[in-house]
C-alpha positions as CSV (number, residue, x, y, z in Angstrom):
1,X,182.5,162.2,80.9
2,X,183.5,159.7,83.6
3,X,184.4,156.4,82.0
4,X,182.8,153.2,83.1
5,X,185.2,150.9,85.0
6,X,186.3,148.1,82.7
7,X,185.3,144.6,83.5
8,X,188.7,143.4,82.3
9,X,192.0,145.2,82.9
10,X,194.3,143.0,80.9
11,X,195.5,144.6,77.6
12,X,193.7,143.6,74.5
13,X,195.5,141.7,71.7
14,X,196.2,144.2,68.9
15,X,193.7,143.9,66.1
16,X,195.2,143.1,62.6
17,X,194.8,145.8,60.0
18,X,193.1,143.2,57.7
19,X,190.9,140.4,58.8
20,X,192.8,137.1,59.0
21,X,191.4,134.7,56.4
22,X,189.0,132.3,58.0
23,X,188.2,128.9,56.7
24,X,184.5,128.2,57.5
25,X,183.9,124.5,58.3
26,X,180.8,122.8,57.0
27,X,177.9,122.8,59.4
28,X,176.7,119.3,58.6
29,X,175.9,117.1,55.7
30,X,178.0,119.3,53.4
31,X,175.9,122.5,54.0
32,X,177.7,125.8,54.0
33,X,178.3,127.4,57.4
34,X,175.5,129.8,58.1
35,X,175.2,133.0,60.2
36,X,172.6,135.3,61.7
37,X,173.2,138.8,63.0
38,X,170.7,140.1,65.5
39,X,170.8,143.9,66.1
40,X,169.9,145.3,69.5
41,X,170.2,149.1,69.3
42,X,170.4,152.2,67.2
43,X,171.1,153.0,63.6
44,X,174.9,152.8,64.3
45,X,174.4,149.2,65.4
46,X,172.3,148.5,62.3
47,X,175.1,149.9,60.1
48,X,177.8,147.9,62.1
49,X,175.7,144.7,61.6
50,X,175.9,145.2,57.9
51,X,179.7,145.3,58.2
52,X,179.8,142.2,60.3
53,X,177.6,140.4,57.8
54,X,179.7,141.6,54.9
55,X,182.9,140.3,56.5
56,X,181.4,136.9,57.2
57,X,180.2,136.5,53.6
58,X,183.6,137.6,52.4
59,X,184.9,134.5,54.3
60,X,182.4,132.1,52.8
61,X,179.6,132.2,55.5
62,X,176.1,132.2,54.1
63,X,173.0,134.0,55.5
64,X,170.9,131.3,57.2
65,X,167.7,132.4,55.5
66,X,169.3,131.4,52.1
67,X,169.8,127.8,53.3
68,X,166.4,126.3,53.9
69,X,167.7,123.1,55.5
70,X,169.5,125.2,58.1
71,X,166.7,127.7,58.6
72,X,164.3,124.8,59.3
73,X,166.2,124.2,62.6
74,X,165.2,127.7,63.9
75,X,163.9,127.7,67.5
76,X,162.0,130.3,69.6
77,X,165.4,131.3,71.0
78,X,165.9,133.5,68.0
79,X,168.8,131.5,66.6
80,X,167.3,131.4,63.1
81,X,168.8,127.9,62.7
82,X,172.3,129.4,62.1
83,X,175.7,127.9,62.9
84,X,176.9,131.3,64.0
85,X,174.7,133.8,65.9
86,X,176.0,137.3,66.5
87,X,174.3,139.6,69.0
88,X,175.2,143.3,68.2
89,X,174.4,145.0,71.5
90,X,173.4,148.4,72.8
91,X,174.3,149.9,76.1
92,X,172.1,153.0,76.2
93,X,169.2,151.6,78.2
94,X,169.3,150.3,81.8
95,X,167.9,146.9,80.9
96,X,170.4,146.3,78.1
97,X,172.4,143.7,80.0
98,X,169.3,141.9,81.3
99,X,168.1,141.7,77.7
100,X,171.4,140.4,76.5
101,X,171.8,137.6,79.1
102,X,168.2,136.7,78.6
103,X,168.9,136.1,74.9
104,X,172.1,134.3,75.7
105,X,170.3,132.0,78.2
106,X,167.9,130.9,75.5
107,X,170.7,130.4,73.0
108,X,172.6,128.2,75.4
109,X,170.1,125.4,75.2
110,X,170.2,125.5,71.4
111,X,174.0,125.4,71.4
112,X,174.0,122.2,73.5
113,X,172.0,120.4,70.8
114,X,173.7,121.9,67.7
115,X,177.3,120.7,67.2
116,X,179.7,123.4,66.0
117,X,177.3,126.3,66.8
118,X,179.1,129.5,67.9
119,X,177.8,132.6,69.6
120,X,179.4,136.0,69.3
121,X,178.6,139.3,71.2
122,X,179.6,142.7,69.8
123,X,178.6,146.3,70.1
124,X,178.5,148.8,72.9
125,X,177.7,146.4,75.8
126,X,180.5,144.1,74.7
127,X,182.9,147.1,74.7
128,X,181.7,148.0,78.2
129,X,181.5,144.5,79.8
130,X,184.4,142.8,78.0
131,X,185.2,139.4,79.5
132,X,182.4,139.9,82.0
133,X,180.1,138.5,79.3
134,X,182.0,135.2,79.2
135,X,182.2,135.1,83.0
136,X,178.4,135.2,83.2
137,X,177.7,133.2,80.0
138,X,180.7,130.8,79.5
139,X,179.0,129.3,76.4
140,X,179.8,132.5,74.5
141,X,182.6,132.0,71.9
142,X,183.6,135.5,70.9
143,X,183.4,139.0,72.4
144,X,184.5,142.0,70.3
145,X,184.1,145.7,70.8
146,X,183.0,148.7,68.7
147,X,186.5,149.6,67.6
148,X,187.6,146.3,66.0
149,X,184.7,144.9,63.9
150,X,187.2,143.6,61.4
151,X,188.5,140.7,63.7
152,X,185.2,138.8,63.9
153,X,186.0,136.1,61.3
154,X,189.5,135.6,62.8
155,X,188.1,135.3,66.4
156,X,185.5,132.7,65.3
157,X,188.2,130.7,63.6
158,X,190.5,131.0,66.7
159,X,187.7,130.0,69.1
160,X,187.0,126.9,67.0
161,X,190.7,126.0,66.8
162,X,191.4,126.6,70.5
163,X,188.1,125.4,71.8
164,X,187.9,128.4,74.2
165,X,186.3,131.9,74.2
166,X,188.1,134.7,72.5
167,X,187.7,138.3,73.9
168,X,189.3,141.1,72.0
169,X,188.5,144.8,72.8
170,X,190.4,147.8,71.5
171,X,190.4,151.2,73.2
172,X,190.4,153.2,70.0
173,X,189.4,152.7,66.4
174,X,191.8,150.6,64.4
175,X,190.0,150.1,61.2
176,X,187.4,152.6,60.0
177,X,184.1,150.5,59.6
178,X,183.3,152.0,56.2
179,X,186.4,150.3,54.7
180,X,185.1,146.9,55.5
181,X,183.0,144.6,53.3
182,X,179.2,145.2,53.7
183,X,176.1,143.2,53.2
184,X,173.4,145.9,53.2
185,X,170.0,145.0,54.6
186,X,168.2,146.9,51.8
187,X,168.6,146.9,48.1
188,X,166.9,150.3,47.7
189,X,168.1,152.3,50.8
190,X,171.5,152.5,52.4
191,X,173.2,153.9,55.5
192,X,176.4,155.8,54.8
193,X,178.5,156.7,57.8
194,X,180.2,160.1,57.7
195,X,181.8,159.9,61.1
196,X,182.1,157.7,64.1
197,X,182.3,158.6,67.8
198,X,181.2,161.6,69.7
199,X,182.9,164.6,71.4
200,X,180.0,165.6,73.5
201,X,179.8,165.0,77.3
202,X,176.1,164.5,78.0
203,X,175.9,163.4,81.6
204,X,173.3,160.7,80.9
205,X,175.2,159.1,77.9
206,X,177.7,156.3,77.9
207,X,178.2,156.4,74.1
208,X,181.3,158.6,73.9
209,X,183.1,156.2,76.2
210,X,182.2,153.2,74.2
211,X,182.4,154.7,70.7
212,X,185.3,157.0,71.3
213,X,186.1,160.5,70.1
214,X,184.6,161.7,66.8
215,X,186.5,160.8,63.7
216,X,185.3,162.2,60.4
217,X,185.6,160.6,57.0
218,X,186.9,162.7,54.1
219,X,184.1,164.1,51.9
220,X,185.5,162.3,48.9
221,X,185.3,159.0,50.6
222,X,181.7,159.6,51.7
223,X,180.6,160.7,48.3
224,X,182.4,157.7,46.7
225,X,180.4,155.3,48.9
226,X,177.2,157.1,48.1
227,X,177.9,156.8,44.4
228,X,178.7,153.2,44.8
229,X,175.5,152.3,46.6
230,X,173.5,154.3,44.0
231,X,175.3,152.4,41.2
232,X,174.1,149.2,42.9
233,X,170.5,150.4,42.7
234,X,169.8,152.3,46.0
235,X,167.8,155.5,45.5
236,X,167.7,156.6,49.2
237,X,170.7,157.3,51.4
238,X,170.8,158.2,55.1
239,X,174.0,160.0,56.2
240,X,174.9,158.7,59.7
241,X,176.8,160.1,62.6
242,X,176.5,160.6,66.3
243,X,176.5,164.4,65.6
244,X,176.4,165.1,61.9
245,X,176.6,168.9,62.5
246,X,180.1,168.6,63.9
247,X,181.2,166.9,60.7
248,X,184.3,168.6,59.2
249,X,185.8,169.8,62.5
250,X,188.3,166.9,62.2
251,X,189.7,168.2,58.9
252,X,189.2,171.9,59.5
253,X,185.9,172.8,57.6
254,X,183.0,173.7,59.9
255,X,180.7,174.1,56.9
256,X,181.5,170.6,55.6
257,X,178.1,169.1,56.4
258,X,176.0,171.6,54.4
259,X,178.5,171.2,51.5
260,X,178.1,167.4,51.7
261,X,174.3,167.7,51.5
262,X,174.6,169.9,48.4
263,X,177.1,167.5,46.9
264,X,174.7,164.6,47.4
265,X,172.2,166.7,45.3
266,X,174.5,166.4,42.3
267,X,174.6,162.6,42.3
268,X,172.6,161.2,39.4
269,X,170.1,158.6,40.4
270,X,170.0,159.5,44.1
271,X,166.4,160.5,44.8
272,X,166.3,160.8,48.6
273,X,168.8,162.0,51.2
274,X,168.3,161.9,54.9
275,X,170.6,162.3,57.9
276,X,170.7,161.5,61.6
277,X,171.4,162.7,64.2
278,X,172.0,166.4,64.5
279,X,172.7,168.3,67.7
280,X,170.8,171.5,68.4
281,X,174.0,173.2,69.8
282,X,175.8,172.8,66.4
283,X,172.9,173.1,64.0
284,X,173.5,176.1,61.7
285,X,171.5,178.0,59.2
286,X,173.7,176.9,56.3
287,X,172.4,173.3,56.9
288,X,168.8,174.6,56.8
289,X,169.6,176.4,53.6
290,X,171.1,173.3,52.1
291,X,168.1,171.2,53.1
292,X,165.7,173.7,51.5
293,X,167.7,174.2,48.3
294,X,168.8,170.7,47.5
295,X,165.8,168.8,45.9
296,X,166.7,165.3,47.0
297,X,167.3,166.2,50.6
298,X,164.0,165.2,52.2
299,X,161.8,167.5,54.3
300,X,162.3,165.5,57.5
301,X,164.4,166.3,60.4
302,X,165.2,164.4,63.7
303,X,166.2,167.0,66.2
304,X,166.8,165.6,69.8
305,X,165.3,167.8,72.5
306,X,165.9,165.6,75.6
307,X,164.3,168.3,77.9
308,X,162.5,171.6,77.5
309,X,163.9,172.9,80.8
310,X,167.0,175.1,80.8
311,X,168.0,173.9,84.3
312,X,167.8,170.2,83.2
313,X,169.6,170.9,79.9
314,X,172.4,172.5,81.9
315,X,172.6,169.5,84.2
316,X,172.6,167.2,81.2
317,X,175.5,169.3,79.7
318,X,173.4,169.9,76.6
319,X,174.9,173.1,75.3
320,X,171.7,174.8,74.1
321,X,168.6,176.2,75.8
322,X,164.9,176.2,75.2
323,X,164.9,179.4,73.2
324,X,167.7,178.3,70.9
325,X,165.9,175.0,70.3
326,X,162.6,176.6,69.4
327,X,164.4,179.1,67.2
328,X,165.8,176.2,65.2
329,X,162.3,174.7,64.8
330,X,160.9,178.1,63.7
331,X,163.7,178.6,61.1
332,X,163.3,175.1,59.7
333,X,159.5,175.5,59.3
334,X,160.0,178.9,57.7
335,X,162.4,177.4,55.1
336,X,160.7,174.0,54.7
337,X,157.0,174.4,55.6
338,X,156.1,170.7,55.0
339,X,159.0,169.4,57.1
340,X,158.1,166.6,59.5
341,X,160.2,167.1,62.7
342,X,160.8,164.2,65.2
343,X,162.7,164.2,68.5
344,X,164.1,162.4,71.5
345,X,162.9,163.2,75.0
346,X,164.1,161.9,78.4
347,X,161.6,162.0,81.3
348,X,162.7,162.0,84.9
349,X,166.3,163.1,84.7
350,X,167.8,163.5,88.2
351,X,166.6,166.7,89.8
352,X,163.7,167.2,87.3
353,X,160.9,169.1,89.1
354,X,157.3,169.4,88.0
355,X,158.1,172.9,86.7
356,X,161.0,171.4,84.6
357,X,158.7,168.8,83.2
358,X,156.0,171.3,82.4
359,X,158.7,173.2,80.3
360,X,159.2,170.0,78.3
361,X,155.4,169.7,77.7
362,X,155.4,173.4,76.6
363,X,158.1,172.8,74.0
364,X,156.4,169.7,72.7
365,X,153.2,171.6,72.3
366,X,154.9,174.5,70.5
367,X,157.1,172.3,68.3
368,X,154.3,170.1,67.0
369,X,156.5,167.0,66.4
370,X,155.2,164.5,64.0
371,X,156.5,161.8,66.4
372,X,158.8,161.5,69.4
373,X,161.0,158.8,70.9
374,X,160.3,159.2,74.6
375,X,162.3,157.5,77.3
376,X,162.1,157.2,81.1
377,X,165.6,158.1,82.5
378,X,167.6,155.1,83.4
379,X,170.9,155.1,85.3
380,X,174.0,154.1,83.2
381,X,177.0,153.1,85.3
382,X,179.9,155.3,84.6
383,X,177.9,158.4,83.7
384,X,177.8,161.5,86.0
385,X,174.0,161.5,86.2
386,X,174.0,158.0,87.6
387,X,175.8,159.1,90.8
388,X,173.5,162.0,91.6
389,X,171.5,161.7,94.8
390,X,168.4,163.5,93.6
391,X,167.1,160.6,91.5
392,X,163.4,161.1,90.7
393,X,161.1,158.4,92.2
394,X,160.1,155.8,89.7
395,X,156.4,156.3,90.3
396,X,156.8,160.1,89.5
397,X,158.8,159.3,86.3
398,X,156.2,156.8,85.1
399,X,153.3,159.3,85.7
400,X,155.1,162.1,83.8
401,X,156.0,159.7,81.0
402,X,152.4,158.8,80.6
403,X,151.4,162.5,80.4
404,X,154.0,163.2,77.8
405,X,153.0,160.1,75.8
406,X,149.4,161.2,75.8
407,X,150.3,164.8,74.7
408,X,152.5,163.5,71.9
409,X,149.8,161.0,70.8
410,X,147.3,163.9,70.5
411,X,149.7,166.0,68.5
412,X,150.8,163.2,66.2
413,X,147.2,162.4,65.5
414,X,146.3,166.0,64.8
415,X,149.4,166.5,62.5
416,X,148.7,163.2,60.6
417,X,145.0,164.2,60.2
418,X,146.2,167.4,58.6
419,X,147.8,165.2,55.9
420,X,144.4,164.0,54.6
421,X,143.9,165.0,51.0
422,X,147.6,165.4,50.3
423,X,149.2,163.6,47.4
424,X,152.4,161.8,48.5
425,X,155.1,159.8,46.8
426,X,155.8,156.6,48.8
427,X,159.0,154.6,48.5
428,X,157.6,151.0,48.9
429,X,159.3,149.1,51.7
430,X,159.9,145.5,52.4
431,X,158.2,144.2,55.6
432,X,157.2,147.5,57.4
433,X,153.4,146.8,57.5
434,X,152.5,143.9,59.8
435,X,148.8,143.9,58.6
436,X,149.5,144.4,54.9
437,X,148.5,140.8,54.1
438,X,145.2,141.2,55.7
439,X,144.4,144.7,54.5
440,X,145.9,144.1,51.0
441,X,147.9,147.3,51.3
442,X,151.6,148.0,50.7
443,X,153.7,150.1,53.1
444,X,156.4,152.6,52.6
445,X,157.7,156.1,53.6
446,X,156.6,159.4,52.2
447,X,159.2,162.1,51.5
448,X,158.8,163.5,55.0
449,X,159.5,159.9,56.4
450,X,155.9,159.4,57.6
451,X,154.8,155.7,57.4
452,X,152.1,155.2,54.8
453,X,149.9,152.2,54.2
454,X,148.5,152.4,50.7
455,X,145.8,150.4,49.0
456,X,146.3,148.9,45.5
457,X,143.8,149.2,42.7
458,X,141.5,146.2,42.5
459,X,142.5,143.4,40.1
460,X,146.2,143.9,39.9
461,X,148.1,140.8,38.9
462,X,151.2,139.8,40.8
463,X,153.4,141.1,38.0
464,X,151.7,144.5,38.2
465,X,152.2,145.0,41.9
466,X,154.8,147.5,43.2
467,X,158.0,146.0,44.3
468,X,160.1,147.2,47.3
469,X,162.1,150.1,46.0
470,X,159.4,151.2,43.5
471,X,157.5,154.5,44.0
472,X,153.8,154.9,44.2
473,X,151.9,158.2,44.2
474,X,148.7,158.1,46.3
475,X,146.3,160.4,48.2
476,X,146.2,160.3,52.0
477,X,142.7,159.3,53.1
478,X,143.2,158.9,56.9
479,X,145.6,160.0,59.6
480,X,146.3,157.8,62.6
481,X,148.7,158.5,65.5
482,X,151.6,156.6,64.0
483,X,150.9,156.3,60.3
484,X,148.9,157.5,57.3
485,X,146.4,155.5,55.2
486,X,146.1,156.1,51.5
487,X,143.1,154.2,50.1
488,X,142.6,156.5,47.1
489,X,143.1,153.6,44.6
490,X,140.1,151.7,45.9
491,X,137.6,154.1,44.4
492,X,139.6,154.8,41.2
493,X,141.4,157.8,42.7
494,X,145.0,158.8,42.7
495,X,147.4,155.9,42.2
496,X,150.5,156.0,40.0
497,X,153.3,153.4,40.0
498,X,156.8,154.2,38.9
499,X,159.1,151.3,38.6
500,X,162.7,152.2,39.6
501,X,166.2,151.0,39.5
502,X,165.9,150.3,43.2
503,X,162.9,147.9,42.5
504,X,165.1,146.2,39.8
505,X,167.9,145.8,42.4
506,X,165.4,144.3,44.9
507,X,164.2,141.9,42.2
508,X,167.8,140.8,41.4
509,X,168.6,140.3,45.1
510,X,165.4,138.3,45.5
511,X,166.3,136.1,42.5
512,X,163.3,137.2,40.5
513,X,165.4,138.3,37.5
514,X,168.9,137.4,36.3
515,X,171.9,139.6,37.1
516,X,172.9,141.9,34.2
517,X,176.1,141.0,32.5
518,X,176.5,143.8,30.0
519,X,179.1,146.6,30.3
520,X,178.1,149.7,32.1
521,X,175.2,148.0,34.0
522,X,174.8,148.8,37.7
523,X,176.8,146.5,39.9
524,X,174.9,143.8,41.8
525,X,174.4,144.2,45.5
526,X,177.4,143.1,47.5
527,X,180.4,144.2,49.6
528,X,181.7,147.8,49.1
529,X,185.3,148.6,50.0
530,X,186.6,152.1,50.1
531,X,190.0,153.6,50.9
532,X,190.9,154.5,54.4
533,X,190.2,158.2,55.1
534,X,193.0,160.4,56.3
535,X,192.6,163.1,59.0
536,X,194.5,166.3,58.9
537,X,196.5,166.7,62.1
């Protein structure tokens, strides 16, 4: 892949192996120094944000939502009232920079009226733009890249001390993110990274340049982290990598991912295992067998398609073709009949003809995806596709996108309507249903990862309600394009509640019960630190 030209050519200051101890200063009136991390991007960014938050808390910073006096200062700029605001950015979409500088513009006015406030920018766009961010937004205090998350507290301290912006970008990974302290967003579900970086060279993607070559964690380190989060109360884990099917190549075991799935099945207390994202070119039958034969690996699969046209796939440097992709879908459905399969699709890649687009529609029709993340192609500077002269006119892209969205909407509706009458186990979530207050429903995910809004039996007291992390068993009564409704409890039908360790962990984090102090009890939620993985050379 052609690398994006750096916005700054000066060498970066080497990152320390361990974060320099920071001494947070009081915000005002003796309050602790507060922070807010805003994530703009994919699951990798969400996971990195948990690390950034964990490092700040290890240095004495406090989440702004836990300090009411600070949170009361929140403005419409999205600052949350915090003393330190971190924007963890994405660089995949064309409007990523516009979105970032729009957010920074709003934060500038807040900073002028809040003494001591600091703004930091991290993530893929920071890795790409470097000091260009400070040049366009000089009120930014810290810019750090994807390879040196560990330096955030030190850079904040240095920016305060020197009264000038600190920009530090590394060209390769210095500290494996999973060795850093973590503040996990959820008490009941956790991301666990199995690798970072990507070895693919898709012509539309800037990620390998910004995230670097793939580096695998050793299986023992991954499983140790899974066991640690389960001990803290989590009952669902999502294994995370840019291409999980390539896991193991770094240490010489091409079957490592299927083995890892099976090993997760042996962890007591782990009820649900998911993973993202696989790559069709590397997806093998041993993974399908492991999914089908390991009870806690969920019947859900995200399998990026990008295009149904062999010609477009070739131009994208996606090393599979339509027949291979459909073969994978057929084998997954044969082994796991109830699997819900989702995908990613790009519309309007350079050179895409109407015939190419029709091939994509044909694959979507044949695959019966439960849902799809569909995107209009956008040029990313530094990628081979951006330099092609056969860009598809925007009005053509938009019209095709609308046709694809309508097709997938129909299929999603039909597939969800087929779920009516099924009994499903729902892991109750925190804050996924915007209308739950009005409808008196709770929201969560079924085993196949479909979103479910479930009614509660009439007359439940507050103490009898399911907590986030608990499991409810309900019957689906309605299928909509993007969710299921399960109102079986309203008429005295199916409704069973199972209180879980995860619900207990949520209650402890919410301060509803005291932390356990006895020996052998699960550890309270907090930072997890694991040993640095070693790679066989």
